[in-house]
BANUNU-92286 format. One record per atom (N, C-alpha, C): residue number from 1; y, z, x. Coordinates in steps of 0.001 Angstrom, whole numbers, plus 500000, padded with zeros to 6 digits. Atoms other than C-alpha are relative to their C-alpha. Layout:
{pt NUM,{Y,Z,X}},
...
This chain:
{pt 1,{499718,501465,500202}},
{pt 1,{870798,819575,254818}},
{pt 1,{500692,500286,501982}},
{pt 2,{500064,500974,498517}},
{pt 2,{871333,818026,258646}},
{pt 2,{501805,500398,499474}},
{pt 3,{498741,499886,499856}},
{pt 3,{875289,818691,260153}},
{pt 3,{500175,499341,501385}},
{pt 4,{499142,499463,498568}},
{pt 4,{876649,817261,263393}},
{pt 4,{501264,499927,500012}},
{pt 5,{498261,498905,500298}},
{pt 5,{880022,819236,264267}},
{pt 5,{499670,499314,501998}},
{pt 6,{499448,500570,498286}},
{pt 6,{881043,817488,267834}},
{pt 6,{501376,501541,499964}},
{pt 7,{498841,499027,499564}},
{pt 7,{883560,820936,269744}},
{pt 7,{499922,499558,501688}},
{pt 8,{500026,499472,498495}},
{pt 8,{885108,821361,272959}},
{pt 8,{500750,500976,500234}},
{pt 9,{499693,498919,499784}},
{pt 9,{884966,823533,274687}},
{pt 9,{499926,500833,500563}},
{pt 10,{499474,500309,498564}},
{pt 10,{885701,824949,278280}},
{pt 10,{498768,500599,500128}},
{pt 11,{501052,500407,499745}},
{pt 11,{883176,824171,280218}},
{pt 11,{500085,501036,501118}},
{pt 12,{500269,498946,499442}},
{pt 12,{881667,827457,282445}},
{pt 12,{498347,500399,498785}},
{pt 13,{501089,500114,500402}},
{pt 13,{878682,828834,281920}},
{pt 13,{499625,501425,498913}},
{pt 14,{500461,498730,500940}},
{pt 14,{877222,831273,278601}},
{pt 14,{501293,499538,498899}},
{pt 15,{499306,500776,501426}},
{pt 15,{880071,828899,276343}},
{pt 15,{499267,499756,499098}},
{pt 16,{501096,500691,501281}},
{pt 16,{877508,826751,274221}},
{pt 16,{499434,501180,500115}},
{pt 17,{501219,499251,500611}},
{pt 17,{875276,829831,274580}},
{pt 17,{500747,500796,499251}},
{pt 18,{499657,499407,500892}},
{pt 18,{877577,831915,272726}},
{pt 18,{500612,499496,498814}},
{pt 19,{499834,500608,501219}},
{pt 19,{878629,829410,269707}},
{pt 19,{498506,499818,499786}},
{pt 20,{500887,500347,500610}},
{pt 20,{874777,828903,269750}},
{pt 20,{500148,501224,498890}},
{pt 21,{500338,498832,500857}},
{pt 21,{874686,832879,269016}},
{pt 21,{500862,499912,498510}},
{pt 22,{499175,499169,501740}},
{pt 22,{878057,832363,266394}},
{pt 22,{499489,499264,498595}},
{pt 23,{500325,500826,500417}},
{pt 23,{876059,829573,265160}},
{pt 23,{498309,501114,498870}},
{pt 24,{500724,499826,500547}},
{pt 24,{873050,831292,263995}},
{pt 24,{500307,501332,499410}},
{pt 25,{499437,499012,500818}},
{pt 25,{874867,834897,262800}},
{pt 25,{500032,498927,498832}},
{pt 26,{499649,500130,501604}},
{pt 26,{875400,832592,259584}},
{pt 26,{498627,498852,499649}},
{pt 27,{501322,500505,501048}},
{pt 27,{871797,830981,259390}},
{pt 27,{499741,498266,500399}},
{pt 28,{500395,502138,499249}},
{pt 28,{872319,827247,261700}},
{pt 28,{499371,500331,500703}},
{pt 29,{500776,500201,498708}},
{pt 29,{869329,826180,263560}},
{pt 29,{500649,499423,500525}},
{pt 30,{499748,500991,498984}},
{pt 30,{870449,823749,266392}},
{pt 30,{498692,499061,499871}},
{pt 31,{501201,500828,500363}},
{pt 31,{868065,820976,266388}},
{pt 31,{500325,499284,501773}},
{pt 32,{500218,501365,499368}},
{pt 32,{869106,819116,269196}},
{pt 32,{502080,500650,500138}},
{pt 33,{498731,499411,499290}},
{pt 33,{872669,819757,272057}},
{pt 33,{499929,498250,500502}},
{pt 34,{499592,501793,498750}},
{pt 34,{874357,815757,274007}},
{pt 34,{501151,500433,500444}},
{pt 35,{498498,499855,500449}},
{pt 35,{877070,816032,275590}},
{pt 35,{500532,498651,500531}},
{pt 36,{499282,500940,500344}},
{pt 36,{879055,813493,275189}},
{pt 36,{500869,499314,501044}},
{pt 37,{499506,499639,499052}},
{pt 37,{881891,814005,277746}},
{pt 37,{499892,501265,501363}},
{pt 38,{499529,498657,498655}},
{pt 38,{883185,816545,280708}},
{pt 38,{500660,500148,500352}},
{pt 39,{499347,500192,499721}},
{pt 39,{885922,816866,281618}},
{pt 39,{500903,501064,500780}},
{pt 40,{500059,498815,499288}},
{pt 40,{888286,818920,284291}},
{pt 40,{499801,501574,499020}},
{pt 41,{500969,498217,500375}},
{pt 41,{886900,822819,283053}},
{pt 41,{499361,499633,498060}},
{pt 42,{499990,500287,501355}},
{pt 42,{886919,820990,279537}},
{pt 42,{498011,499121,499770}},
{pt 43,{501015,501018,500393}},
{pt 43,{883257,819618,277944}},
{pt 43,{500071,499642,498394}},
{pt 44,{500943,500076,500351}},
{pt 44,{882249,817465,274885}},
{pt 44,{498316,500439,498994}},
{pt 45,{500853,500123,500118}},
{pt 45,{879785,818441,272961}},
{pt 45,{498951,499254,498823}},
{pt 46,{500082,500383,501997}},
{pt 46,{877892,817152,269150}},
{pt 46,{498733,500682,500409}},
{pt 47,{500874,499388,500169}},
{pt 47,{875722,819704,268058}},
{pt 47,{498195,499427,498848}},
{pt 48,{500001,499992,501668}},
{pt 48,{873282,818824,265445}},
{pt 48,{498437,501223,498834}},
{pt 49,{501077,498787,500780}},
{pt 49,{871943,821665,263104}},
{pt 49,{500144,500417,498926}},
{pt 50,{500446,500101,500717}},
{pt 50,{870413,822428,260245}},
{pt 50,{500902,501400,498879}},
{pt 51,{499661,499103,501194}},
{pt 51,{872276,824698,257399}},
{pt 51,{499256,500715,498993}},
{pt 52,{501183,500298,501157}},
{pt 52,{870419,826115,254538}},
{pt 52,{500723,499540,498692}},
{pt 53,{499547,500681,500833}},
{pt 53,{871196,825185,251536}},
{pt 53,{501161,500866,499333}},
{pt 54,{498846,499453,500500}},
{pt 54,{874213,826088,249225}},
{pt 54,{500973,500201,500781}},
{pt 55,{499358,500553,498719}},
{pt 55,{875779,826349,252375}},
{pt 55,{501343,499995,500447}},
{pt 56,{499032,500842,500305}},
{pt 56,{879151,824745,252765}},
{pt 56,{500276,499560,501844}},
{pt 57,{499477,499257,497943}},
{pt 57,{880192,823403,256624}},
{pt 57,{501164,500362,500111}},
{pt 58,{498742,498463,499191}},
{pt 58,{882899,825802,257139}},
{pt 58,{500115,500211,500131}},
{pt 59,{500531,498678,499404}},
{pt 59,{881516,827778,257797}},
{pt 59,{499430,499239,501097}},
{pt 60,{500027,500966,498940}},
{pt 60,{880006,825445,260638}},
{pt 60,{501179,499836,501373}},
{pt 61,{498649,500771,499009}},
{pt 61,{883714,824922,262073}},
{pt 61,{500312,502249,499827}},
{pt 62,{500138,499487,499814}},
{pt 62,{884685,828609,261550}},
{pt 62,{499094,501087,500804}},
{pt 63,{501819,498788,499324}},
{pt 63,{880688,830671,263231}},
{pt 63,{501154,499373,501324}},
{pt 64,{500028,500434,498861}},
{pt 64,{882257,828251,266237}},
{pt 64,{501053,500183,500629}},
{pt 65,{498682,500573,499743}},
{pt 65,{885387,828456,266518}},
{pt 65,{500466,501708,500456}},
{pt 66,{499964,498795,501182}},
{pt 66,{885096,831656,266073}},
{pt 66,{500783,500754,502286}},
{pt 67,{500854,500158,498165}},
{pt 67,{884139,831564,270892}},
{pt 67,{501764,498845,500406}},
{pt 68,{498852,500847,499055}},
{pt 68,{887642,831476,272609}},
{pt 68,{499617,499018,500448}},
{pt 69,{500718,501561,499706}},
{pt 69,{888007,828249,273511}},
{pt 69,{500161,499120,499321}},
{pt 70,{500310,500615,500858}},
{pt 70,{886297,826865,270941}},
{pt 70,{500701,498753,499075}},
{pt 71,{499063,501237,500691}},
{pt 71,{888044,823821,269408}},
{pt 71,{498726,498616,498761}},
{pt 72,{501466,500840,500636}},
{pt 72,{885635,821677,266554}},
{pt 72,{500996,498764,499879}},
{pt 73,{499142,501382,500898}},
{pt 73,{886578,817607,266121}},
{pt 73,{499228,500023,499232}},
{pt 74,{499754,500689,500956}},
{pt 74,{884844,816984,263750}},
{pt 74,{498355,500567,498979}},
{pt 75,{501877,499871,500156}},
{pt 75,{881452,817823,261271}},
{pt 75,{499570,498424,498637}},
{pt 76,{500274,501100,500477}},
{pt 76,{879760,815422,259426}},
{pt 76,{498228,500669,499404}},
{pt 77,{501114,500462,500284}},
{pt 77,{876033,814607,257551}},
{pt 77,{499699,499889,500952}},
{pt 78,{500184,501241,499152}},
{pt 78,{873715,813697,259884}},
{pt 78,{498290,499776,499787}},
{pt 79,{501165,499856,500884}},
{pt 79,{870325,812671,259074}},
{pt 79,{499368,499676,501853}},
{pt 80,{500844,500524,499344}},
{pt 80,{867458,812680,262141}},
{pt 80,{500844,501143,501115}},
{pt 81,{499292,498716,499145}},
{pt 81,{868333,815007,265687}},
{pt 81,{500221,498568,501543}},
{pt 82,{498961,500944,499040}},
{pt 82,{869969,813317,269232}},
{pt 82,{498295,499672,500874}},
{pt 83,{500929,499959,499823}},
{pt 83,{867687,811397,270559}},
{pt 83,{500160,499021,502044}},
{pt 84,{499488,500967,498003}},
{pt 84,{868461,809875,274596}},
{pt 84,{499507,498733,501207}},
{pt 85,{500843,501193,500066}},
{pt 85,{866283,807828,275016}},
{pt 85,{499095,498703,498931}},
{pt 86,{499960,501765,501305}},
{pt 86,{866242,805258,272293}},
{pt 86,{500632,499119,500279}},
{pt 87,{499864,501154,499902}},
{pt 87,{868527,803324,274063}},
{pt 87,{498433,499281,501395}},
{pt 88,{501178,501200,499337}},
{pt 88,{865437,802028,276513}},
{pt 88,{498952,499520,498841}},
{pt 89,{500223,500419,501221}},
{pt 89,{863687,802214,273325}},
{pt 89,{500221,498359,499131}},
{pt 90,{499135,501583,500279}},
{pt 90,{865613,799515,272006}},
{pt 90,{499822,498875,500229}},
{pt 91,{499910,500329,498873}},
{pt 91,{866032,797782,275280}},
{pt 91,{498517,499034,499379}},
{pt 92,{501188,500376,499830}},
{pt 92,{861589,797345,274695}},
{pt 92,{499999,499004,498706}},
{pt 93,{500148,499962,501045}},
{pt 93,{861709,796739,271400}},
{pt 93,{500889,498082,499871}},
{pt 94,{499615,501147,500484}},
{pt 94,{864292,793773,271326}},
{pt 94,{499427,498852,501677}},
{pt 95,{500377,500876,499323}},
{pt 95,{863035,792173,274533}},
{pt 95,{498100,499270,500066}},
{pt 96,{502021,500260,500437}},
{pt 96,{859064,791948,272750}},
{pt 96,{500556,498853,498647}},
{pt 97,{499813,501062,501205}},
{pt 97,{860894,789907,270111}},
{pt 97,{501550,499421,500578}},
{pt 98,{498267,500550,499773}},
{pt 98,{864759,788289,271510}},
{pt 98,{499813,499170,498664}},
{pt 99,{498502,501368,501281}},
{pt 99,{865270,785404,268356}},
{pt 99,{500052,501166,499112}},
{pt 100,{499313,499414,500459}},
{pt 100,{865434,788887,266526}},
{pt 100,{500596,501179,500439}},
{pt 101,{499257,498693,499557}},
{pt 101,{867122,791167,268551}},
{pt 101,{501317,500179,499083}},
{pt 102,{498421,499773,500451}},
{pt 102,{870955,790615,266939}},
{pt 102,{499817,501188,498832}},
{pt 103,{499717,499246,500151}},
{pt 103,{869177,792092,264313}},
{pt 103,{499545,501610,500526}},
{pt 104,{501231,499370,500280}},
{pt 104,{866990,794411,265878}},
{pt 104,{501057,501326,500647}},
{pt 105,{498847,499350,498672}},
{pt 105,{870200,795817,268381}},
{pt 105,{501282,500555,498648}},
{pt 106,{499072,499683,501160}},
{pt 106,{872915,796383,264946}},
{pt 106,{499263,501007,499467}},
{pt 107,{501168,498981,500167}},
{pt 107,{870192,797767,263568}},
{pt 107,{499721,501827,500634}},
{pt 108,{500044,498341,498908}},
{pt 108,{869672,800790,266167}},
{pt 108,{501740,501049,500663}},
{pt 109,{498973,499903,499587}},
{pt 109,{873171,800799,267706}},
{pt 109,{500808,500833,499457}},
{pt 110,{498706,499299,500607}},
{pt 110,{874540,803129,265071}},
{pt 110,{498600,501320,499653}},
{pt 111,{501857,498969,499170}},
{pt 111,{870938,805713,265880}},
{pt 111,{501504,500373,501280}},
{pt 112,{499805,499395,498678}},
{pt 112,{872568,805820,269533}},
{pt 112,{501124,500743,500327}},
{pt 113,{499171,499429,499042}},
{pt 113,{875702,805992,269988}},
{pt 113,{501212,500492,498072}},
{pt 114,{499129,499326,500934}},
{pt 114,{876282,808108,266311}},
{pt 114,{501018,499404,499217}},
{pt 115,{498817,500593,500421}},
{pt 115,{878495,805744,264543}},
{pt 115,{498339,499623,498652}},
{pt 116,{500730,500073,501387}},
{pt 116,{877631,805020,260607}},
{pt 116,{499824,498710,500153}},
{pt 117,{501369,501453,500223}},
{pt 117,{876745,801333,260526}},
{pt 117,{500893,498958,501798}},
{pt 118,{499132,501025,499444}},
{pt 118,{877746,798110,263094}},
{pt 118,{500248,498130,499997}},
{pt 119,{500179,501170,500366}},
{pt 119,{878503,795358,262709}},
{pt 119,{500054,498136,502015}},
{pt 120,{499918,501085,498974}},
{pt 120,{878342,791589,265903}},
{pt 120,{500850,498629,499085}},
{pt 121,{498511,501308,500062}},
{pt 121,{881737,788936,265288}},
{pt 121,{499285,498838,500280}},
{pt 122,{499775,500992,499634}},
{pt 122,{881041,785711,266271}},
{pt 122,{501940,499098,499877}},
{pt 123,{499097,500547,500725}},
{pt 123,{883793,783379,266621}},
{pt 123,{499994,498718,500670}},
{pt 124,{501151,501111,499170}},
{pt 124,{882759,779280,267225}},
{pt 124,{500869,498883,499915}},
{pt 125,{498416,501247,500124}},
{pt 125,{886760,777662,266861}},
{pt 125,{500757,500075,498664}},
{pt 126,{500304,500268,501388}},
{pt 126,{886765,778010,262769}},
{pt 126,{500323,501445,499653}},
{pt 127,{500180,498648,500589}},
{pt 127,{887205,782397,262826}},
{pt 127,{499514,500530,499891}},
{pt 128,{501298,499047,499750}},
{pt 128,{885642,784837,262798}},
{pt 128,{498674,499509,499006}},
{pt 129,{501136,500214,501374}},
{pt 129,{882187,784956,261097}},
{pt 129,{499116,501185,500924}},
{pt 130,{500585,498832,500265}},
{pt 130,{879491,788025,260590}},
{pt 130,{498320,499039,501180}},
{pt 131,{500991,499569,499045}},
{pt 131,{876852,787549,263027}},
{pt 131,{498495,500463,499829}},
{pt 132,{501569,498406,500506}},
{pt 132,{874284,790633,262214}},
{pt 132,{501296,500487,499318}},
{pt 133,{498447,498894,500875}},
{pt 133,{875160,793584,260557}},
{pt 133,{498050,500876,499537}},
{pt 134,{501000,498876,500949}},
{pt 134,{873692,797078,259999}},
{pt 134,{499476,500325,498242}},
{pt 135,{500217,500400,501893}},
{pt 135,{871579,797637,256881}},
{pt 135,{501579,501271,499481}},
{pt 136,{499055,499850,500651}},
{pt 136,{874204,800117,256217}},
{pt 136,{502481,499624,499694}},
{pt 137,{498709,500581,499970}},
{pt 137,{877337,798438,257495}},
{pt 137,{501168,499095,498178}},
{pt 138,{499270,500514,501137}},
{pt 138,{880519,797607,254968}},
{pt 138,{499938,498542,499402}},
{pt 139,{500010,500930,500373}},
{pt 139,{880558,794619,252937}},
{pt 139,{501391,499042,499942}},
{pt 140,{498561,500073,500886}},
{pt 140,{883876,792897,252850}},
{pt 140,{499592,498674,500654}},
{pt 141,{499029,501729,499627}},
{pt 141,{885453,788872,253129}},
{pt 141,{499969,499709,500922}},
{pt 142,{499964,500191,499511}},
{pt 142,{886091,787685,255468}},
{pt 142,{501650,500271,501168}},
{pt 143,{499099,499990,500356}},
{pt 143,{888967,789239,257354}},
{pt 143,{500782,499237,501492}},
{pt 144,{499559,500160,499127}},
{pt 144,{891200,788211,260434}},
{pt 144,{500142,500680,501908}},
{pt 145,{501420,498902,498921}},
{pt 145,{890114,789835,263960}},
{pt 145,{500632,499645,501667}},
{pt 146,{499538,500729,498895}},
{pt 146,{892971,789389,266363}},
{pt 146,{500122,500360,501680}},
{pt 147,{500788,498436,498712}},
{pt 147,{891734,791458,269342}},
{pt 147,{499195,498637,500566}},
{pt 148,{501302,500922,499720}},
{pt 148,{888816,788778,269451}},
{pt 148,{501136,499047,499971}},
{pt 149,{501692,499988,498830}},
{pt 149,{887584,786961,272376}},
{pt 149,{500667,501723,500397}},
{pt 150,{499471,498496,499287}},
{pt 150,{887722,790730,273578}},
{pt 150,{498845,499970,500844}},
{pt 151,{500307,499577,498670}},
{pt 151,{887252,791125,277511}},
{pt 151,{499022,501249,500860}},
{pt 152,{500586,499018,499333}},
{pt 152,{886486,794326,277820}},
{pt 152,{499078,501577,498761}},
{pt 153,{500659,498649,500743}},
{pt 153,{884756,797373,275882}},
{pt 153,{501938,501154,499536}},
{pt 154,{498929,499589,500012}},
{pt 154,{887832,799362,274009}},
{pt 154,{499778,500610,498347}},
{pt 155,{500056,499163,501076}},
{pt 155,{888651,802171,271092}},
{pt 155,{500477,498475,499400}},
{pt 156,{498815,500126,501113}},
{pt 156,{890811,800383,268314}},
{pt 156,{500319,500751,498884}},
{pt 157,{499394,499506,501555}},
{pt 157,{893288,801126,265739}},
{pt 157,{499267,500221,498189}},
{pt 158,{500339,500443,500838}},
{pt 158,{891725,801753,263023}},
{pt 158,{501106,500678,498212}},
{pt 159,{499160,499913,500907}},
{pt 159,{894746,801794,261006}},
{pt 159,{501336,498331,500053}},
{pt 160,{499024,501089,499799}},
{pt 160,{896455,797946,261987}},
{pt 160,{499459,499494,498382}},
{pt 161,{500561,500974,501453}},
{pt 161,{896448,795374,259122}},
{pt 161,{499232,499828,500435}},
{pt 162,{501830,501309,500833}},
{pt 162,{893228,793430,259850}},
{pt 162,{499687,501628,499407}},
{pt 163,{501637,499597,500864}},
{pt 163,{891326,796385,259057}},
{pt 163,{500267,500494,497823}},
{pt 164,{500105,500198,501373}},
{pt 164,{890488,796103,255165}},
{pt 164,{500156,501834,499724}},
{pt 165,{498881,498655,500316}},
{pt 165,{892334,799531,253294}},
{pt 165,{498462,500616,499866}},
{pt 166,{501277,498663,500103}},
{pt 166,{888384,801060,252463}},
{pt 166,{499744,499814,500991}},
{pt 167,{500039,499515,498964}},
{pt 167,{888245,801450,256099}},
{pt 167,{500549,500833,500278}},
{pt 168,{498842,499387,499431}},
{pt 168,{891259,802856,256505}},
{pt 168,{499729,501514,499274}},
{pt 169,{500270,498738,500819}},
{pt 169,{890418,805636,253372}},
{pt 169,{500041,500238,500274}},
{pt 170,{501032,499196,499446}},
{pt 170,{887698,806976,255145}},
{pt 170,{499647,499920,501047}},
{pt 171,{499835,499650,499118}},
{pt 171,{889591,806975,257791}},
{pt 171,{499130,500182,501078}},
{pt 172,{500820,500311,499400}},
{pt 172,{887321,805057,259643}},
{pt 172,{500210,499620,501671}},
{pt 173,{499454,499536,499028}},
{pt 173,{887075,805350,263510}},
{pt 173,{499741,499089,501015}},
{pt 174,{500285,500763,499926}},
{pt 174,{886348,802323,265130}},
{pt 174,{500455,499314,502505}},
{pt 175,{499244,500312,498905}},
{pt 175,{885733,800778,268797}},
{pt 175,{498638,498306,500307}},
{pt 176,{500472,501394,499969}},
{pt 176,{884008,797389,269942}},
{pt 176,{499544,499942,501909}},
{pt 177,{499678,500872,498492}},
{pt 177,{882838,795490,273364}},
{pt 177,{499152,498719,500397}},
{pt 178,{500892,501438,499387}},
{pt 178,{881289,792199,274574}},
{pt 178,{499222,500140,499445}},
{pt 179,{501831,499620,499812}},
{pt 179,{878167,791389,273537}},
{pt 179,{499949,497947,501494}},
{pt 180,{499882,501447,499044}},
{pt 180,{877625,788497,276693}},
{pt 180,{500612,499313,499805}},
{pt 181,{498566,500992,499151}},
{pt 181,{881026,786791,276313}},
{pt 181,{500164,500856,499824}},
{pt 182,{498923,498725,501387}},
{pt 182,{884158,787701,274262}},
{pt 182,{500077,499869,499455}},
{pt 183,{499857,500495,501770}},
{pt 183,{883604,785434,271595}},
{pt 183,{498879,500700,499001}},
{pt 184,{500765,499580,500926}},
{pt 184,{880936,787145,270440}},
{pt 184,{499898,501550,499975}},
{pt 185,{498787,498373,499980}},
{pt 185,{881881,791215,269860}},
{pt 185,{498847,500883,499116}},
{pt 186,{499583,498834,501130}},
{pt 186,{879969,794117,268274}},
{pt 186,{501391,501169,500075}},
{pt 187,{499208,498597,500541}},
{pt 187,{881859,796281,266133}},
{pt 187,{498782,500583,499393}},
{pt 188,{500287,498207,500531}},
{pt 188,{881370,800323,265471}},
{pt 188,{500738,500381,498893}},
{pt 189,{498894,499322,500506}},
{pt 189,{882074,802071,262791}},
{pt 189,{499980,501417,499660}},
{pt 190,{500135,498619,500809}},
{pt 190,{882637,805704,261795}},
{pt 190,{500677,500629,499698}},
{pt 191,{499835,499154,500830}},
{pt 191,{883142,806829,258981}},
{pt 191,{500780,501300,499812}},
{pt 192,{499587,498648,499734}},
{pt 192,{885341,810102,258673}},
{pt 192,{500382,500950,501745}},
{pt 193,{499337,500012,499499}},
{pt 193,{885201,810065,262371}},
{pt 193,{498571,500683,500431}},
{pt 194,{499327,499701,498914}},
{pt 194,{884837,811761,264843}},
{pt 194,{500044,499107,500552}},
{pt 195,{499737,501343,499547}},
{pt 195,{886906,809646,267584}},
{pt 195,{499120,500004,501010}},
{pt 196,{500657,500067,498681}},
{pt 196,{885208,807622,269869}},
{pt 196,{500449,500324,501148}},
{pt 197,{499744,499920,498393}},
{pt 197,{885559,808632,273636}},
{pt 197,{499427,499397,500728}},
{pt 198,{500362,500470,498989}},
{pt 198,{886107,806968,276537}},
{pt 198,{498019,499787,500713}},
{pt 199,{501814,500218,499176}},
{pt 199,{882082,808337,277707}},
{pt 199,{499204,498935,499609}},
{pt 200,{500275,500420,501433}},
{pt 200,{880909,807106,274502}},
{pt 200,{499842,498296,500043}},
{pt 201,{499849,501210,499751}},
{pt 201,{882730,803665,274603}},
{pt 201,{498980,499002,501917}},
{pt 202,{499539,500523,498813}},
{pt 202,{881654,803307,278565}},
{pt 202,{497887,500003,499167}},
{pt 203,{501208,500533,499984}},
{pt 203,{877953,803742,277267}},
{pt 203,{499486,499192,499052}},
{pt 204,{500574,501316,501171}},
{pt 204,{878408,801692,273809}},
{pt 204,{499906,498297,501606}},
{pt 205,{500260,501052,499039}},
{pt 205,{879624,798423,276596}},
{pt 205,{498434,499764,501297}},
{pt 206,{501005,500506,499205}},
{pt 206,{876712,799557,279241}},
{pt 206,{499030,498942,498817}},
{pt 207,{501308,500601,500842}},
{pt 207,{873542,799059,276370}},
{pt 207,{500663,498731,499225}},
{pt 208,{499792,501951,500311}},
{pt 208,{875585,795247,275047}},
{pt 208,{499651,500233,501601}},
{pt 209,{499687,501635,498686}},
{pt 209,{875883,794245,278927}},
{pt 209,{497729,500341,500592}},
{pt 210,{500894,499742,499716}},
{pt 210,{872310,796196,278761}},
{pt 210,{498685,498226,499600}},
{pt 211,{500472,500542,500838}},
{pt 211,{871247,793695,275670}},
{pt 211,{499937,498758,500116}},
{pt 212,{499516,501952,500122}},
{pt 212,{872992,790451,275888}},
{pt 212,{499880,499267,501279}},
{pt 213,{500899,499919,499241}},
{pt 213,{870551,790366,279349}},
{pt 213,{499131,498893,499660}},
{pt 214,{500753,500482,500579}},
{pt 214,{868106,790023,276894}},
{pt 214,{500545,498516,498351}},
{pt 215,{500436,501474,501368}},
{pt 215,{869417,787863,274277}},
{pt 215,{500136,499018,499942}},
{pt 216,{499466,501462,499928}},
{pt 216,{869435,784098,273341}},
{pt 216,{500811,500500,499870}},
{pt 217,{498340,500345,500307}},
{pt 217,{872584,782387,274072}},
{pt 217,{500842,500109,498371}},
């Protein structure tokens, strides 16, 4: 099985190599690596690894954290590998057929931002309504969205009263960004985490800003 493992590690030469060696010793095969965020002396990386059948994902945490200074934020099953060129491909697909752009966008965003699902919600004055959703988006009744209209990309508190109980039970991390205007918003959910980092929210806002230019009003 393939897993996405998010690690915090000291931003110094050789640390990632040491993590790779530790994972290799338990039979894990690294398929891809993506830098999520870099701070002062610390890097946040996402690794997609393949683990031999019969091995529990807990061994990934033990192996990675055997390297001094490394902490594992989260481990979850993951289908596919990371591809940093998907943004361009998605924008090109939307530009080719803008009338279907909203549906294409919501289906493609989870693969790019490594979320579980995405929905676009709007507000026409009568309350929020769903405009488009990815295939994995949860089916929920109409809910109040106290943060709508939304003027800038942000991380949302997944334990706020407006969040459906089923989302809370799954420990869903949430982020949102305006899509062309404050009344049309992209909401993404990551059940079970990890939390959205500032760099990921900025990436989401940048992508939404590009796509909004192509989408019909």
